[in-house]
N, C-alpha and C positions, 0 to 999 in steps of 0.2 A: 666738504665732507661727503662721503658716500653713504648709501643706505641699502638695507635689504628688507624687502617685504615678503613675509611668510605667507604664501598663497597656494600651498600644495594640497590643502585639504578640501573635502566636501563640506558644505555648510550644514552639517548634520544636526546642529542645534535648532535649525529652522525646518527640519523635516515635518510633514511631507511637502511643505511649500517648495523645497529646493531639491527634490529628488534628482533633477536633471540640471542642476546649476552649481558651479563651484563658488566658493566663498568670494573670490575676487569679483564676480559678476553679479552678486546680489545688488539689486537696484536700490539706491538711496536717493530720494527726490528725482527719480527717473534717470539717474546716471549710475553706472557701475561703481560699487564702493571703492574699487581700486583707483578710479579716476580722481575721486576726492582726496585720497591719500597722496597721490602723485602731485596734486596741486598744493597740498600742505607742505610736502617736502620741498617743492620748488620755492615756495614762499620763504623757506628757511635756508636758501642757498645750497641745497643738496644738488650736486651736479650729475651724479650717476646713481642708478638704482639697479640692484639685482633682484629679480623676482623669481622665486622657485615655484615650479608648477608640478602637478602630478595628475590629480583628478580632472578629467575633461580639459587637459592642457591645450588642445588645439583650439577650443572655443575661446580661451583667454588670449591666446596668441592672435587670433583673428580680431578680437575686440580691441586689442591694443595696436593693431597694425597701422592704422591711420595716424595715431599719435607718434609712433616710432618713426614712421616715414616723414613726418612733418619736421623733425629735428628739434622740436621744442624741448627745453630742459625740464626735468632731468633726462639724460640719456638712459635708455632702458636695455638691460641685458636679461634674457630669459634663460633659465636652466630648467631641465625636466628631470625629475627623480623617477627612476624605474620602480623603486619601492619607497614608501614613506620612511624617512630617516629620523623623524622627530624634529622638534624646533631647533635644538642646538646642533643636531646632526646635519640638518639641512643647511645651516649656516656654515658648518665646517666643510661641507662639500663645495661651497663657493668661496673658500678662503683665498684662492688665488686672486680674487678681485680686491682684497682688502689688505693694504700694507700700512694703514694708519687708522686712527680713531674712526669708528663708523657707527651708524644707527641701525637698529633692528626694530621692526614694527609688524604686528599681525594685520592681515588683510581685512579683518572684521572690526577694525578700530576706527572710530570717528572722533576727532579731537581738534582743538585749537591750541594745544600746549605750545608754549614758547620753547622751541627746540634749541635755539641759540643760548638762552639762559640756562637750560639744562646742561648744555655742553660746557658752559663756563663753570658751573657747579662741579661737574665731573672732573674737569682739569684742576680745579682748586683742591680737590680731595685726592688727586693722583690715584683715582680708583681704577681697578681692573674692569669693573662693570658698574654702571649706574642704572637703576630701575626708576622710572617715573612712577610715583605713588600718589594715590588720592585717598582721602579719609574713608574709612569703612563706615558705611551708612545703612546698608541693606544686607539681607541674609542670602543673597545670591552667592554661589560658591565660586570664589576667586582665590588666587594665590594671595596669602596674607603675610605681612611682615611685622616683626617687632623692630623698631628703629630707635637707636640711641640719640641723644641730644646732638651729637656730632653729625648725624645723618647716616651713620654706619648701620647696616642691617645686621642685627644680632641673631635673628631667628627667621626662618622662612618655612612656611607650610603651604604646600600646594593643595588648594581646594579642600581644606579639612571639613569633616562633617560637623565638628564642634570646635570652637576656638575661644580662647580666653581673651580677656580685655586688653592684654598687652599686644596682641596681634591686631593692631588698629590701623594699618595702612594696606591698601589694596594694590596689587601688582597690575598695572595697566597694560602690560605687554609691550611697552615702549622702552627700549634699552639703548644706552650708549656704551660701546665696548671697545676695548683695546685688542689689537691682534694677538697679544700674548695669550688671550683666552683659548686659542686653538690648541695650545699645549695641554689644556685641562680637559679637552674633549676626546675621549678614547674612540677607537675604531669599533664601536659597538653601536648597533642600530636596532630599533630607534633609541635616540638619546635626547631627552628634553631639558630645557632650561629649568623649569619649575620642579619636575619630578626628580631629576638626577643631578644637574650641575649646581644650582644655587645652594642647596643644602650643604654641599661640600665646601663652599667658599665663604659663607657668612661668618662674621665674627673674627675673621683673619685680617691682619694688617694689610691695607691696600686692596682689600677684597671687594665686597659689594656695598654700594651706598644707595640710599633712596633720595631722589630729588622729589621733595614734597611740593606737588603742584600748587601754585598759589590759589587762594580762594577766587572763584569766578571762572577758573579754567573749565572748559567743557571737555568731558570724556565719556564715551560710552562704547561698549562693543555691541555688535548686532548679531550675537550668536544664539539668541533665543527670542521667541516671539514678542514677549512684553517689552524687552529692551529695544527691539527693532521698531515696534510701533511707537514707543516712547521717544525714540530719536526723531522720528518724523514729526511727532506732535510738538516737541520742543523747538525744532528748527522752524517749523511753520509759524510758530508763535513768536518768532524773532529772537529767541534766546540762545540759539546754537550758532556754530561757526560757518555753516554752509550757505552759499548763495542759492536762492531759489530761482531756477531758470524759467524762462518764458516772459511774455509781456504782462505787466501788471495792469489788467484791464479795469480794475477797480481796487480799492485798498485791500491788500492781502489776498487778492484773487489773481493767480498767475496762469496764463494760458499759452500753450505752444502754438506753432503755426497750424493753420487749417482746422481749428476747432469750430464746431457748430453748436452754439449754445442758444437754445430757444429763449426768447424774451419772456416767455411764460414759465420758465424754470426759476426755482428759488435757490440762490447760491448764498450760503452763510459762511463767511471766511473764518479761518484761513484755509485755502485750498490751492492745490496745484494740479493743472491738467496738462498732460503731455500733448504731443502733436496729434492732430486729427481726432480728438475726443469729440463725441457727439452726445449732447444732453437734450433730450426731447421735452416737450411741453409738459408742465405739471410735475416734473421731477424736482426733488429737493436734495441738494447736496449740502450737508452741514458739517463744516470743518471741526477739527483738522482732518482733511481728506487729501490723498494723493491718488490720481488716476493716471495710469500709464497710457502710452501711445495707442490710439485706436480703440479705446474703451467706449462702449455704447451703453448709455443709461436710458432706458425706455420711459415711456409716458407714465407719470405718477409714481415712478420708482423713487426710493429713498436710500441715500448712502450717508452714513455718519461715522466719524472716528475710525476710519479704515484706510488701508493701503491696498490698492487693486492694480495688478500688473497688466501689461499691455494686451490688447486684443480680446479682452474679456467682454462678454455680452451679459447685460443685466436687463432682463425682460420687463415689460410693463408691470407696474405694481409691486415688483419685488422690493424687499426691505433688507438692507445690509447695514449692520452696526457692529462696531468693535471687532472687526475682522481683518484677516490677511488673506487675500485671494490671489492665486497665481495667474500666470499668463494663459490666454486662450481658454478660459473657463466659461461655462454657460450656466447662468443663474436663472431659474425659471419663474414664469409669471406668477405674481401674487404670493410667492414663497418668502419666508422670513429666514434670514441668516444672521444669527446673533452669536458673536464670539467664535466664529468659524475660522479654521486654518485649512485652506483648501489647496491641494496640489495642482500644479499647472496642468491644463488639459482636462480637468474634471468637469463632469456634467452632473450637477447636483439636483436631482429631481425626485419626485415621489413616484414609486412604482408599486403596483399591487403584488403582494407576495402570498396572498391567501384568498381562497374562494369562500371562506366562512362569512 
């Protein structure tokens, strides 16, 4: 089977953290999110993947170059959209790659869904499109479905502000599709699956079905801060699908190459340190915490329940809790950062603004 990863957009839901970062390169456990998706697709025998790009496309191409040159499966084809074409429109632009059943997934998806079982369900229903669904449990705005006992989608509402109890299945953004769907996508751009295509197909014979993910399936998207932090927390606690890279130097404490961790620092798992992280004496790291490559945590500083991207400096005595901190930030001595979402490159300090 072939697949397409929708990666053209900016990670706007994580602004300002991602002002200069496309969705595909948002780090999850110190690896770009798209690398985890490619591993998941490879696990399910997907041999070729098309990735559509637009925002900062050159940076994604560079990040994937080593993987593409290595020849490891799946083989990767990159396409660049001059203008955003929408989710369905972007797939239609790549239709020359797909002459048989294929999978579509968004670049902001983290999952261990069994794609082969979903494919079996899709074929048994002779569906034009099958959407992977999970039970509706929270009030985040997702595409919602009313699903018949047969699995057929009877109603689809894209991120409604209010929804009745029958709309009880969430669209995960994972689809298995037949090439015949291209006949249903007009030359109108942008054109989206949720806003435009699905509402025209539901309830029709051989139309859209919902594969109801079995209990215990992990799925989350990382398009907003709480979900992004929750994904890290879940995986670090051993409940998610991703492998935590680095050497496990003690139970649930993973460290990359070249780390310098003072024996006088306090480390409370679960935590992951990228390569060349420095933890000075008296510092306290209380998991779940992920520190990116080259992060420096000064003497007596404290970090808890946070994700901090590469090359950020946390000065002596600073306290960081329940926060998302971008790359190359500077957090100043003895300041407290609680519930902060900080753009990459920021220098968050106190400055005098009045002589009163």
